[in-house]
Backbone as a chain_set.jsonl record, in Angstrom:
{"seq": "MSHIKDNLAQVELQIADACKQAKRNRNDVQLLAVSKTKPHSQVREAYHAGQIAFGENYLQEAVEKIQQLADLEHICWHFIGPIQSNKTRLIAEHFSWVQSVDRKKIITRLNEQRSGQDTPLNVCLQVNISGEASKSGIEVNELDELAAMVANADNLTLRGLMAIPEKHNAVQSFARMASLFQILQHRYETVNTLSMGMSGDLAQAISHGSTMVRIGTAIFGART", "coords": {"N": [[-15.344, -14.164, 20.622], [-13.963, -14.435, 17.384], [-14.453, -12.783, 14.367], [-12.882, -12.467, 11.902], [-12.578, -14.057, 9.461], [-15.295, -14.289, 8.62], [-15.233, -11.451, 8.347], [-13.705, -11.13, 6.284], [-14.689, -12.31, 4.157], [-17.038, -10.845, 3.463], [-15.836, -8.335, 3.041], [-14.756, -9.08, 0.68], [-16.865, -9.698, -0.97], [-17.85, -7.143, -1.232], [-15.7, -5.713, -2.541], [-15.729, -7.458, -5.185], [-18.45, -6.79, -6.055], [-18.082, -4.073, -6.612], [-16.141, -4.327, -8.462], [-17.958, -5.746, -10.403], [-19.501, -3.575, -11.167], [-18.099, -1.548, -11.829], [-17.178, -3.04, -14.378], [-14.893, -4.284, -14.409], [-12.115, -6.883, -14.016], [-12.365, -9.298, -11.256], [-9.968, -10.142, -10.491], [-8.126, -8.115, -10.983], [-7.724, -6.307, -8.712], [-6.612, -5.764, -5.576], [-6.467, -7.039, -2.256], [-5.218, -5.172, 0.499], [-4.756, -5.747, 3.751], [-4.994, -3.885, 6.582], [-3.151, -3.816, 9.096], [-2.7, -2.676, 11.238], [-2.08, -1.714, 14.772], [-2.932, -4.083, 15.714], [-2.979, -7.371, 17.132], [-0.596, -10.122, 16.566], [-1.844, -12.382, 16.546], [-4.243, -11.954, 15.404], [-3.644, -11.386, 12.88], [-2.253, -13.537, 12.001], [-4.516, -15.161, 12.071], [-5.884, -14.175, 9.998], [-4.445, -14.715, 7.631], [-4.399, -17.277, 7.572], [-7.063, -17.631, 7.006], [-6.751, -16.996, 4.197], [-5.652, -14.489, 3.732], [-3.176, -12.785, 2.155], [-1.358, -10.147, 2.154], [-0.258, -7.787, 4.076], [-0.709, -4.512, 5.321], [1.267, -2.175, 7.613], [1.665, 0.754, 9.762], [3.172, 1.544, 11.759], [6.296, 1.334, 12.681], [7.995, 0.098, 14.551], [6.214, -1.593, 16.039], [5.404, -3.158, 13.684], [7.745, -4.41, 13.074], [7.978, -6.044, 15.019], [5.76, -8.014, 14.904], [6.435, -9.058, 12.199], [8.324, -10.622, 12.914], [7.217, -12.439, 14.834], [5.826, -13.691, 13.204], [7.241, -14.915, 11.448], [7.057, -17.88, 10.306], [5.12, -17.871, 8.667], [4.966, -18.665, 5.242], [4.337, -17.379, 3.055], [3.503, -14.625, 3.409], [3.078, -11.346, 3.037], [4.566, -8.288, 3.343], [3.613, -4.768, 3.757], [4.693, -1.447, 3.956], [3.166, 1.234, 4.923], [2.863, 3.818, 6.195], [3.924, 7.109, 7.333], [7.342, 7.916, 6.56], [10.17, 7.916, 8.622], [13.33, 9.446, 8.405], [15.398, 8.056, 9.82], [14.475, 5.731, 10.206], [14.615, 3.933, 8.057], [16.358, 1.667, 7.498], [15.161, -0.429, 8.776], [12.754, -0.759, 7.435], [13.905, -1.319, 4.896], [14.924, -3.546, 5.423], [13.043, -5.587, 6.483], [10.683, -5.403, 4.984], [8.587, -5.954, 2.063], [7.105, -4.261, 0.174], [6.927, -0.785, 0.272], [4.754, 1.843, 0.661], [4.891, 4.382, 0.998], [6.447, 6.518, 0.014], [8.215, 9.413, -0.115], [10.368, 11.261, -0.398], [13.501, 12.583, -1.714], [15.727, 11.685, 0.006], [14.693, 9.525, 1.36], [14.307, 7.526, -0.809], [17.158, 7.329, -1.534], [18.386, 6.087, 0.912], [16.75, 4.047, 1.448], [17.594, 2.694, -0.895], [20.179, 2.143, -0.626], [19.924, 0.598, 1.789], [18.875, -1.578, 1.191], [20.533, -3.411, -0.002], [21.573, -5.772, 1.007], [19.829, -7.575, 0.683], [17.726, -10.219, -0.947], [16.007, -9.739, -2.765], [14.623, -6.796, -4.986], [13.409, -4.05, -3.444], [9.978, -3.18, -3.271], [8.461, -0.42, -4.546], [5.95, 2.396, -4.004], [5.203, 5.538, -4.776], [3.868, 8.134, -2.618], [1.415, 10.222, -3.162], [0.4, 13.526, -2.411], [-2.502, 14.097, -3.391], [-4.539, 15.736, -2.748], [-3.275, 17.784, -1.605], [-3.032, 18.727, 0.945], [-1.812, 20.102, 3.955], [-1.458, 18.5, 6.201], [-0.855, 15.931, 5.542], [1.407, 13.542, 4.388], [3.384, 12.801, 1.451], [4.155, 13.693, -2.025], [4.245, 16.459, -4.053], [2.364, 16.958, -7.293], [4.051, 17.789, -9.263], [6.448, 17.029, -8.693], [6.771, 14.606, -9.314], [7.697, 13.048, -11.833], [10.471, 13.27, -11.195], [11.093, 11.757, -9.112], [9.96, 9.663, -9.489], [11.867, 8.351, -11.768], [13.938, 8.446, -10.299], [13.725, 6.42, -8.274], [13.314, 4.247, -10.206], [15.678, 4.089, -11.305], [17.292, 2.903, -9.329], [19.593, 0.75, -8.165], [18.523, -1.406, -6.211], [15.626, -1.147, -5.653], [12.18, -1.361, -6.983], [9.978, 0.32, -8.926], [6.749, 0.358, -8.536], [4.352, 1.638, -8.289], [1.692, 4.129, -7.331], [0.527, 5.811, -4.331], [-2.173, 7.165, -2.675], [-4.025, 9.133, -0.037], [-6.829, 10.227, -0.517], [-8.601, 13.407, 0.17], [-11.382, 13.46, 1.94], [-14.038, 14.589, 1.289], [-13.503, 15.312, -1.497], [-12.973, 13.301, -2.796], [-13.651, 11.871, -5.085], [-12.788, 13.404, -7.34], [-10.162, 13.505, -6.84], [-9.674, 10.698, -6.767], [-9.919, 10.429, -9.886], [-7.65, 12.052, -10.749], [-5.357, 10.709, -9.612], [-5.693, 8.502, -11.163], [-5.202, 9.238, -13.658], [-2.581, 10.281, -13.534], [-1.28, 7.779, -13.05], [-1.606, 6.084, -15.24], [0.06, 7.5, -16.966], [2.431, 7.346, -15.765], [2.67, 4.316, -16.091], [2.816, 3.969, -18.955], [5.645, 4.649, -19.258], [7.065, 3.173, -17.792], [7.8, -0.357, -17.442], [7.443, -1.736, -14.968], [5.471, -0.716, -13.436], [2.421, -1.067, -12.155], [0.764, -0.57, -10.068], [-1.763, 0.885, -8.138], [-2.458, 2.334, -5.499], [-5.308, 2.843, -3.612], [-8.043, 3.932, -1.965], [-10.247, 2.879, 0.58], [-12.394, 1.45, 3.4], [-14.511, 3.387, 3.492], [-14.689, 4.483, 0.687], [-14.076, 2.333, -0.978], [-15.621, 1.45, -3.379], [-15.749, 3.769, -5.13], [-13.064, 3.974, -5.507], [-12.36, 1.747, -6.901], [-14.003, 2.181, -8.995], [-12.524, 3.993, -10.396], [-10.172, 2.638, -11.123], [-8.44, 1.983, -9.089], [-5.886, -0.533, -7.893], [-5.513, -1.674, -5.693], [-6.652, -1.953, -2.595], [-6.911, -0.728, 0.586], [-7.962, -1.958, 3.517], [-8.782, -1.956, 6.883], [-10.382, -1.8, 9.466], [-12.842, -2.85, 8.768], [-12.136, -5.354, 8.616], [-10.594, -6.333, 10.919], [-11.957, -5.062, 12.928], [-12.404, -2.137, 15.278], [-9.931, 0.179, 15.79], [-7.354, -0.398, 18.103]], "CA": [[-15.115, -15.233, 19.216], [-13.314, -13.78, 16.264], [-15.151, -12.727, 12.881], [-12.186, -12.217, 10.947], [-12.826, -15.158, 8.577], [-16.524, -13.629, 7.946], [-15.317, -10.059, 7.887], [-12.817, -11.096, 5.051], [-15.395, -12.597, 3.226], [-17.554, -9.676, 3.399], [-14.68, -7.462, 2.123], [-14.586, -9.779, -0.911], [-18.072, -9.439, -1.628], [-17.876, -5.993, -1.662], [-14.721, -5.716, -4.053], [-16.214, -8.085, -6.445], [-19.241, -6.224, -6.727], [-17.568, -2.888, -7.066], [-15.422, -4.339, -9.753], [-18.546, -5.988, -11.676], [-20.184, -2.303, -11.281], [-17.074, -0.977, -12.801], [-16.938, -3.785, -15.47], [-13.319, -4.707, -14.105], [-11.939, -8.013, -13.558], [-11.919, -8.912, -9.817], [-8.084, -10.5, -10.128], [-7.059, -7.037, -11.069], [-7.837, -5.531, -7.278], [-5.778, -6.69, -4.546], [-6.946, -6.573, -0.867], [-4.364, -5.237, 1.352], [-5.434, -5.899, 5.089], [-4.127, -3.032, 7.332], [-2.963, -4.405, 10.755], [-1.813, -1.722, 12.445], [-2.382, -1.864, 16.443], [-3.74, -5.416, 15.822], [-2.01, -8.589, 17.69], [0.01, -10.856, 15.538], [-2.781, -13.589, 16.544], [-4.995, -11.943, 14.543], [-2.653, -11.515, 11.393], [-2.314, -15.092, 11.835], [-5.871, -15.921, 12.022], [-6.608, -13.885, 8.654], [-3.619, -15.453, 7.179], [-4.921, -18.753, 7.591], [-8.708, -17.643, 6.247], [-6.491, -16.825, 2.815], [-5.234, -13.206, 3.341], [-1.634, -12.742, 2.225], [-0.902, -8.958, 1.985], [-0.812, -6.976, 5.171], [0.049, -3.106, 5.435], [1.693, -1.802, 8.681], [1.868, 2.296, 9.717], [3.77, 1.811, 13.017], [7.422, 0.529, 12.491], [8.398, -0.713, 15.825], [5.003, -2.587, 16.363], [5.229, -3.759, 12.674], [8.866, -5.056, 13.064], [7.98, -7.264, 16.053], [4.92, -8.702, 14.454], [7.094, -9.921, 11.24], [9.266, -11.448, 13.493], [6.697, -13.297, 15.586], [5.075, -14.301, 12.133], [8.217, -15.601, 10.225], [6.9, -19.108, 9.9], [4.192, -17.969, 7.477], [6.025, -18.784, 4.238], [3.859, -16.51, 2.029], [3.068, -13.243, 3.917], [3.838, -10.112, 2.134], [4.343, -7.118, 4.233], [4.05, -3.574, 3.13], [4.799, -0.317, 4.913], [2.329, 2.438, 4.495], [3.031, 5.048, 7.061], [5.103, 7.9, 7.052], [8.61, 7.279, 6.864], [11.316, 8.885, 9.184], [14.816, 8.844, 7.611], [16.475, 7.149, 10.715], [13.809, 4.217, 10.353], [14.541, 3.425, 6.482], [17.131, 0.663, 7.483], [14.174, -1.403, 9.384], [12.015, -0.687, 6.313], [14.451, -1.985, 3.87], [15.371, -5.338, 6.048], [11.772, -6.308, 6.746], [9.439, -5.258, 4.112], [8.48, -6.52, 0.426], [6.771, -3.313, -0.107], [6.822, 0.26, 0.984], [4.125, 2.783, -0.419], [4.787, 5.765, 1.394], [7.901, 7.011, -0.029], [8.088, 10.967, -0.737], [11.418, 12.116, -0.654], [14.673, 12.081, -2.284], [16.388, 11.149, 0.985], [14.356, 8.412, 1.566], [14.807, 6.949, -1.809], [18.459, 7.114, -1.285], [18.568, 5.515, 1.801], [16.317, 2.721, 1.489], [18.224, 1.829, -1.899], [21.698, 1.71, -0.058], [19.748, -0.222, 2.895], [18.196, -2.811, 0.645], [21.55, -4.007, -0.823], [22.027, -7.02, 1.261], [18.399, -8.58, 0.401], [17.962, -11.035, -2.512], [15.03, -9.245, -3.915], [14.443, -5.443, -4.536], [12.043, -3.183, -2.598], [8.857, -2.753, -4.17], [8.326, 0.973, -4.136], [5.026, 3.238, -4.485], [5.195, 7.056, -4.21], [2.895, 8.553, -2.108], [1.095, 11.81, -3.845], [-0.432, 14.148, -1.732], [-3.187, 14.599, -4.529], [-5.705, 16.889, -2.22], [-2.483, 19.21, -1.372], [-3.3, 18.74, 2.581], [-0.614, 20.079, 4.649], [-1.411, 17.398, 7.428], [-0.471, 14.674, 4.966], [2.537, 13.434, 3.532], [3.434, 12.671, -0.333], [4.792, 14.478, -2.948], [3.611, 17.005, -4.92], [2.369, 16.411, -8.61], [5.256, 18.388, -10.1], [7.625, 16.354, -8.051], [6.435, 12.97, -9.603], [8.654, 12.741, -12.732], [11.93, 13.408, -10.862], [11.165, 10.81, -8.034], [9.721, 8.131, -10.452], [13.133, 8.36, -12.293], [14.998, 8.195, -9.269], [13.33, 5.127, -8.115], [13.275, 3.468, -11.373], [17.132, 4.01, -11.749], [18.047, 2.598, -8.264], [19.581, -1.2, -8.16], [17.801, -2.347, -5.283], [14.207, -0.854, -5.629], [11.483, -1.517, -8.203], [9.178, 1.385, -8.936], [5.814, -0.334, -8.723], [3.197, 2.464, -8.785], [1.406, 5.218, -6.82], [-0.411, 5.498, -3.278], [-2.846, 8.184, -2.152], [-5.198, 9.164, 0.867], [-7.582, 11.476, -0.743], [-9.661, 14.068, 1.16], [-12.844, 12.6, 2.095], [-15.308, 15.472, 0.587], [-13.001, 15.576, -2.68], [-12.289, 11.812, -3.017], [-13.973, 11.556, -6.656], [-11.852, 14.395, -8.035], [-8.619, 12.917, -6.593], [-9.411, 9.402, -7.636], [-9.759, 10.61, -11.12], [-6.387, 12.609, -10.978], [-4.631, 9.754, -9.382], [-5.838, 7.653, -12.262], [-4.496, 9.896, -14.888], [-0.847, 10.201, -13.188], [-1.138, 6.253, -12.931], [-1.785, 5.955, -16.562], [1.126, 8.191, -17.443], [3.696, 6.345, -15.242], [2.387, 2.886, -16.761], [3.614, 3.963, -20.292], [7.06, 5.154, -19.314], [8.027, 2.322, -17.054], [7.212, -1.31, -17.543], [7.244, -2.228, -13.934], [4.432, -0.026, -12.826], [1.121, -1.97, -12.308], [-0.024, -0.701, -8.715], [-2.613, 2.067, -7.813], [-2.905, 1.917, -4.278], [-5.998, 3.864, -3.133], [-9.426, 3.353, -1.509], [-10.463, 2.512, 2.287], [-13.395, 1.375, 3.701], [-15.567, 4.205, 2.897], [-14.634, 4.676, -0.363], [-13.584, 1.353, -2.005], [-16.452, 1.37, -4.692], [-15.428, 4.559, -5.897], [-11.5, 3.775, -5.827], [-12.15, 0.934, -7.956], [-14.244, 2.51, -10.471], [-11.15, 4.898, -11.077], [-9.092, 2.124, -11.615], [-7.367, 1.207, -8.091], [-5.431, -2.0, -8.077], [-4.993, -2.025, -4.264], [-7.593, -1.083, -1.674], [-6.443, -0.906, 2.002], [-9.031, -1.843, 4.564], [-8.531, -2.301, 8.435], [-11.443, -1.896, 10.446], [-13.871, -3.746, 8.265], [-11.541, -6.757, 8.818], [-10.452, -6.275, 12.303], [-12.704, -4.275, 14.046], [-12.033, -0.924, 15.268], [-8.427, 0.257, 16.049], [-7.175, -0.169, 19.317]], "C": [[-15.049, -14.134, 18.143], [-14.297, -13.824, 14.885], [-14.229, -12.523, 11.828], [-12.467, -12.922, 9.6], [-13.942, -14.211, 7.959], [-16.285, -12.265, 7.43], [-14.565, -10.091, 6.544], [-13.877, -11.105, 4.133], [-16.465, -11.623, 2.958], [-17.207, -8.486, 2.538], [-15.089, -7.992, 0.541], [-15.628, -9.658, -1.315], [-18.054, -8.177, -2.016], [-16.868, -5.365, -2.655], [-15.408, -6.169, -4.971], [-17.6, -7.52, -6.8], [-19.118, -4.827, -7.225], [-16.854, -3.02, -8.6], [-16.503, -4.885, -10.727], [-19.295, -4.384, -12.12], [-19.289, -1.794, -12.348], [-16.142, -1.401, -14.044], [-15.219, -4.007, -15.336], [-13.171, -6.306, -13.498], [-11.603, -8.19, -12.145], [-10.638, -9.384, -9.684], [-7.574, -9.12, -10.214], [-7.199, -5.882, -9.865], [-7.364, -6.351, -6.452], [-6.153, -5.918, -3.329], [-5.58, -6.746, -0.146], [-4.949, -4.826, 2.835], [-4.507, -4.809, 5.928], [-4.357, -3.168, 8.821], [-2.698, -3.696, 11.826], [-2.52, -1.609, 13.744], [-3.226, -3.24, 16.55], [-2.658, -6.294, 16.091], [-1.63, -9.367, 16.519], [-0.939, -12.059, 15.489], [-3.721, -13.317, 15.501], [-4.724, -11.515, 13.23], [-2.636, -12.937, 11.372], [-3.474, -15.969, 11.417], [-6.333, -15.482, 10.351], [-5.744, -14.223, 7.712], [-4.123, -16.75, 6.801], [-6.42, -18.838, 6.8], [-8.187, -17.201, 5.002], [-5.688, -15.464, 2.542], [-3.738, -13.373, 3.672], [-0.956, -11.377, 2.269], [-1.359, -8.332, 3.27], [0.025, -5.561, 5.239], [-0.037, -2.83, 7.234], [1.939, -0.142, 8.935], [3.046, 2.356, 10.965], [5.19, 0.933, 12.805], [7.51, -0.364, 13.285], [7.394, -2.094, 16.007], [5.179, -3.445, 14.988], [6.561, -5.044, 12.636], [8.728, -6.352, 13.816], [6.902, -8.63, 15.538], [5.829, -9.462, 13.191], [7.842, -10.828, 11.736], [8.447, -12.625, 14.101], [6.033, -14.031, 14.324], [5.901, -15.175, 10.979], [7.745, -16.839, 9.607], [5.958, -19.122, 8.88], [4.824, -17.594, 6.201], [5.526, -17.594, 3.251], [3.483, -15.322, 2.306], [3.696, -12.416, 3.323], [3.44, -8.998, 2.937], [4.612, -5.637, 3.193], [3.747, -2.443, 4.134], [4.005, 0.608, 4.51], [2.275, 3.547, 5.067], [4.024, 5.934, 6.66], [6.543, 7.431, 7.669], [9.732, 8.437, 7.587], [12.612, 8.629, 8.51], [15.685, 7.999, 8.508], [15.652, 5.945, 10.882], [14.096, 3.339, 8.67], [15.164, 2.057, 6.759], [16.137, -0.571, 7.742], [13.224, -1.563, 8.112], [12.306, -1.691, 5.5], [14.634, -3.36, 4.098], [14.097, -6.115, 6.013], [10.634, -6.477, 5.851], [9.561, -5.981, 2.806], [8.063, -5.354, 0.088], [6.978, -1.971, 0.671], [6.2, 1.137, -0.057], [3.843, 4.126, -0.014], [5.959, 6.702, 1.08], [7.665, 8.511, -0.82], [8.988, 11.758, -0.559], [12.771, 11.323, -0.844], [15.61, 11.297, -1.336], [15.867, 9.869, 1.333], [14.605, 7.194, 0.73], [16.229, 6.322, -1.7], [19.264, 5.978, -0.185], [18.165, 4.186, 1.748], [16.998, 1.805, 0.154], [19.743, 1.542, -1.456], [21.251, 0.646, 0.914], [19.361, -1.447, 2.421], [19.582, -3.789, -0.075], [21.737, -5.355, -0.478], [20.812, -8.269, 0.986], [18.594, -9.146, -1.23], [17.13, -10.454, -3.37], [14.993, -7.619, -3.757], [13.138, -5.075, -3.752], [10.987, -2.853, -3.342], [8.543, -1.237, -3.924], [6.944, 1.429, -4.81], [5.167, 4.716, -4.01], [3.978, 7.413, -4.015], [2.499, 10.066, -2.532], [0.232, 12.366, -2.713], [-1.417, 14.815, -2.812], [-4.077, 15.661, -3.87], [-4.793, 17.91, -2.052], [-2.774, 19.701, 0.134], [-2.077, 18.761, 3.03], [-0.486, 19.119, 6.02], [-0.937, 16.188, 6.858], [0.744, 14.597, 4.221], [2.206, 12.931, 2.328], [3.937, 13.956, -0.725], [3.848, 15.087, -3.671], [3.312, 16.729, -6.343], [3.418, 16.518, -9.462], [6.71, 17.808, -9.546], [7.562, 14.642, -8.733], [7.306, 12.276, -10.393], [10.083, 12.56, -12.264], [12.143, 12.142, -9.965], [10.907, 9.635, -8.53], [11.074, 7.572, -10.95], [13.939, 7.85, -11.753], [14.789, 6.629, -8.641], [13.851, 3.876, -8.959], [14.938, 3.086, -11.747], [17.898, 3.461, -10.415], [18.197, 0.979, -8.339], [18.707, -1.753, -7.417], [16.309, -1.688, -5.155], [13.561, -1.038, -6.933], [10.367, -0.224, -8.078], [7.748, 0.633, -9.406], [4.445, 0.481, -9.038], [2.909, 3.602, -7.975], [0.326, 5.049, -5.475], [-1.009, 7.094, -3.134], [-3.52, 8.019, -1.229], [-5.789, 10.568, 0.533], [-8.475, 12.252, 0.187], [-10.874, 13.773, 1.091], [-13.77, 13.463, 1.401], [-14.662, 15.858, -0.811], [-12.665, 14.276, -3.263], [-12.514, 11.632, -4.656], [-13.162, 11.908, -7.307], [-10.449, 13.844, -8.063], [-8.448, 11.805, -7.06], [-9.036, 9.575, -8.819], [-8.141, 11.182, -11.629], [-5.304, 11.899, -10.817], [-4.579, 8.564, -10.862], [-4.984, 8.187, -13.588], [-3.025, 9.978, -14.685], [-0.508, 8.707, -13.332], [-0.993, 5.976, -14.197], [-0.322, 6.36, -17.124], [2.319, 7.389, -17.311], [3.647, 4.789, -15.807], [3.076, 2.788, -18.249], [5.037, 4.41, -19.942], [7.831, 4.103, -18.681], [6.839, 1.127, -16.835], [6.933, -1.98, -16.31], [5.977, -1.595, -13.359], [3.128, -0.71, -13.127], [0.282, -1.893, -10.841], [-0.647, 0.716, -8.603], [-3.25, 1.941, -6.652], [-4.125, 3.184, -3.657], [-7.566, 3.468, -2.893], [-9.445, 2.542, -0.18], [-11.713, 1.98, 2.141], [-14.577, 2.115, 2.908], [-15.69, 4.478, 1.61], [-14.205, 3.793, -1.51], [-14.207, 1.414, -3.348], [-15.776, 2.432, -5.647], [-14.016, 4.402, -6.285], [-11.601, 2.801, -6.956], [-12.769, 1.196, -9.302], [-13.343, 3.586, -11.181], [-10.227, 4.223, -11.273], [-7.967, 1.584, -10.383], [-7.055, -0.148, -8.364], [-5.258, -2.709, -6.79], [-6.205, -1.397, -3.351], [-7.099, -1.576, -0.306], [-7.527, -0.734, 3.097], [-8.549, -2.578, 5.915], [-9.473, -2.65, 9.216], [-12.729, -2.983, 10.055], [-13.552, -5.285, 8.341], [-11.37, -7.2, 10.401], [-11.169, -6.029, 13.355], [-11.81, -2.936, 14.074], [-10.845, -1.078, 16.12], [-8.351, 0.468, 17.532], [-6.174, 1.019, 19.814]], "O": [[-15.828, -13.189, 18.018], [-14.794, -14.875, 14.48], [-14.744, -12.381, 10.719], [-12.575, -12.189, 8.617], [-13.694, -13.473, 7.005], [-16.835, -11.825, 6.42], [-14.749, -9.185, 5.731], [-14.084, -10.154, 3.378], [-16.803, -11.749, 1.781], [-17.867, -7.867, 1.703], [-15.577, -7.385, -0.412], [-15.514, -9.394, -2.512], [-18.248, -7.981, -3.216], [-17.246, -4.559, -3.505], [-15.835, -5.33, -5.764], [-17.964, -7.791, -7.945], [-19.864, -4.385, -8.098], [-16.918, -2.24, -9.55], [-16.255, -4.652, -11.91], [-19.576, -4.126, -13.291], [-19.623, -1.636, -13.522], [-15.158, -0.881, -14.57], [-14.473, -3.837, -16.3], [-13.955, -6.813, -12.695], [-10.729, -7.475, -11.655], [-10.074, -9.024, -8.651], [-6.577, -8.869, -9.538], [-6.834, -4.721, -10.054], [-7.6, -7.559, -6.492], [-6.202, -4.694, -3.21], [-4.918, -7.781, -0.062], [-5.511, -3.75, 3.041], [-3.285, -4.951, 5.878], [-5.3, -2.817, 9.531], [-2.516, -4.004, 13.004], [-3.725, -1.375, 13.657], [-4.089, -3.401, 17.412], [-1.571, -6.181, 15.526], [-2.315, -9.283, 15.5], [-0.9, -12.765, 14.481], [-4.061, -14.212, 14.728], [-5.67, -11.285, 12.477], [-3.201, -13.432, 10.397], [-3.511, -17.005, 10.754], [-6.965, -16.237, 9.612], [-6.258, -14.041, 6.608], [-4.186, -17.126, 5.631], [-6.837, -19.807, 6.165], [-9.144, -16.863, 4.305], [-5.152, -15.239, 1.457], [-3.164, -13.787, 4.679], [0.255, -11.497, 2.458], [-2.546, -8.292, 3.595], [1.255, -5.537, 5.211], [-0.979, -3.127, 7.97], [2.598, 0.292, 7.99], [3.784, 3.341, 10.984], [5.028, -0.287, 12.779], [7.214, -1.529, 13.021], [7.745, -3.272, 16.085], [5.076, -4.649, 15.221], [6.418, -6.217, 12.292], [9.172, -7.444, 13.462], [7.121, -9.829, 15.705], [5.861, -10.683, 13.345], [8.079, -11.851, 11.094], [8.893, -13.76, 13.935], [5.673, -15.176, 14.598], [5.477, -15.832, 10.028], [7.966, -16.969, 8.404], [5.824, -20.128, 8.184], [5.198, -16.44, 5.99], [6.384, -16.906, 2.698], [3.017, -14.744, 1.325], [4.872, -12.616, 3.019], [2.271, -8.729, 3.215], [5.418, -5.458, 2.28], [2.819, -2.447, 4.943], [4.255, 0.865, 3.332], [1.616, 4.423, 4.507], [4.871, 5.667, 5.807], [6.828, 6.86, 8.721], [10.009, 9.546, 7.129], [12.853, 7.5, 8.083], [16.592, 7.309, 8.044], [16.06, 5.098, 11.677], [13.689, 2.207, 8.408], [14.522, 1.135, 6.255], [16.232, -1.592, 7.061], [12.97, -2.735, 7.833], [11.593, -2.661, 5.242], [14.543, -4.233, 3.234], [14.095, -7.247, 5.53], [9.814, -7.394, 5.881], [10.603, -6.568, 2.516], [8.932, -5.011, -0.714], [7.23, -2.136, 1.865], [6.635, 1.316, -1.195], [2.947, 4.866, -0.421], [6.341, 7.558, 1.878], [7.064, 8.663, -1.883], [8.728, 12.961, -0.517], [13.137, 10.204, -0.485], [16.24, 10.339, -1.782], [16.717, 9.032, 1.638], [14.982, 6.113, 1.181], [16.461, 5.114, -1.756], [20.282, 5.307, -0.352], [18.939, 3.249, 1.938], [16.976, 0.575, 0.109], [20.389, 0.671, -2.038], [22.034, -0.297, 1.025], [19.474, -2.423, 3.163], [19.347, -4.864, -0.626], [22.026, -6.17, -1.355], [20.93, -9.491, 1.076], [19.231, -8.756, -2.209], [17.314, -10.527, -4.585], [15.259, -7.1, -2.673], [12.125, -5.744, -3.552], [11.246, -2.048, -4.237], [8.359, -1.001, -2.73], [6.671, 1.025, -5.94], [5.236, 4.954, -2.804], [3.059, 7.213, -4.809], [3.24, 11.005, -2.241], [-0.591, 11.645, -2.149], [-1.205, 15.985, -3.132], [-4.357, 16.586, -4.632], [-5.232, 19.038, -2.282], [-2.749, 20.889, 0.456], [-1.248, 17.886, 2.782], [0.52, 19.089, 6.729], [-0.578, 15.321, 7.655], [1.096, 15.511, 3.476], [1.054, 12.624, 2.021], [4.109, 14.975, -0.057], [2.782, 14.548, -3.972], [4.251, 16.072, -6.794], [3.753, 15.651, -10.269], [7.824, 18.137, -9.955], [8.364, 13.739, -8.493], [7.753, 11.179, -10.057], [10.837, 11.788, -12.856], [13.205, 11.522, -10.023], [11.483, 8.616, -8.147], [11.417, 6.441, -10.607], [14.684, 6.985, -12.214], [15.711, 5.814, -8.596], [14.514, 2.9, -8.607], [15.326, 2.066, -12.317], [19.124, 3.573, -10.415], [17.296, 0.158, -8.508], [18.028, -2.653, -7.91], [15.899, -1.974, -4.03], [14.231, -0.909, -7.957], [10.002, 0.085, -6.943], [7.631, 0.332, -10.594], [3.606, 0.094, -9.851], [3.92, 4.278, -7.786], [-0.608, 4.251, -5.557], [-0.335, 8.071, -3.459], [-3.921, 6.861, -1.11], [-5.476, 11.658, 1.011], [-9.105, 11.593, 1.014], [-11.443, 13.863, 0.003], [-14.499, 12.75, 0.711], [-15.257, 16.77, -1.385], [-12.017, 14.278, -4.31], [-11.584, 11.28, -5.383], [-12.566, 11.086, -8.004], [-9.735, 13.745, -9.061], [-7.432, 11.535, -7.701], [-7.965, 9.073, -9.159], [-7.578, 10.808, -12.659], [-4.31, 12.102, -11.515], [-3.597, 8.012, -11.357], [-4.263, 7.506, -14.318], [-2.271, 9.753, -15.632], [0.615, 8.442, -13.761], [0.106, 5.445, -14.354], [0.366, 5.514, -17.694], [3.027, 6.892, -18.187], [4.705, 4.169, -15.908], [3.716, 1.819, -18.657], [5.608, 4.482, -21.03], [9.042, 4.002, -18.878], [5.691, 1.231, -16.403], [6.132, -2.906, -16.431], [5.437, -2.394, -12.594], [2.788, -0.901, -14.295], [-0.547, -2.717, -10.455], [0.018, 1.673, -8.999], [-4.407, 1.526, -6.586], [-3.741, 4.302, -3.313], [-8.165, 2.722, -3.668], [-8.657, 1.618, 0.022], [-12.246, 1.942, 1.032], [-15.32, 1.669, 2.034], [-16.831, 4.749, 1.234], [-13.999, 4.183, -2.66], [-13.512, 1.432, -4.363], [-15.316, 2.111, -6.743], [-13.739, 4.708, -7.444], [-10.93, 3.027, -7.963], [-12.396, 0.744, -10.385], [-13.472, 3.938, -12.353], [-9.206, 4.812, -11.629], [-6.933, 0.959, -10.618], [-7.824, -0.879, -8.987], [-4.967, -3.898, -6.654], [-6.573, -0.246, -3.586], [-6.905, -2.777, -0.121], [-7.921, 0.356, 3.512], [-7.996, -3.678, 5.907], [-9.481, -3.782, 9.7], [-13.368, -3.699, 10.826], [-14.352, -6.209, 8.194], [-11.895, -8.172, 10.945], [-11.111, -6.572, 14.458], [-10.885, -2.636, 13.319], [-10.627, -1.993, 16.914], [-9.05, 1.272, 18.148], [-6.013, 1.228, 21.016]]}, "num_chains": 1, "name": "protein.A"}
């Protein structure tokens, strides 16, 4: 028996409580359900329980789900995984958002390959805020240049920043991300998204201004 509807309700309570503790409006924080490795049937179930935005890491698997769920009119797909340059066309053609942009070449390719779509591709720049060699993301000193490049692209819209902080240093990283986000907001009127926080640090992320938390296991169960 599936518990996805109940799990979503529990996550909603957690987000609402974190917003209350941080003295923030609940409507200022969006839930992104991370559905990687989960079958399209579970995504459909979550959608019918009221969840609209879904995040995927693995491109080929994601494209198959997107095609299988094309009848869901309001579903919104976010690509949140590492981007290989030879896979940008599939991202540009199938997703509404991409949160893991981290190189000039990727920006150029996404912009070129989005040209046939009716709407721009929403872009978040992924920042390697903890400076970990094992993680994707731009360095802080690259942010200004890449943000301007996205903002000036005809087929992209700069929406904000994404990060996956080092676990033992999350609070400091969240604070740095919040500062970078505020600077970016003052420069670009389209910037309204700070994507950070997962199941284990949701409340800390929200207290530091996250506008989007990425939750997988707490909704869908352990990854397969």
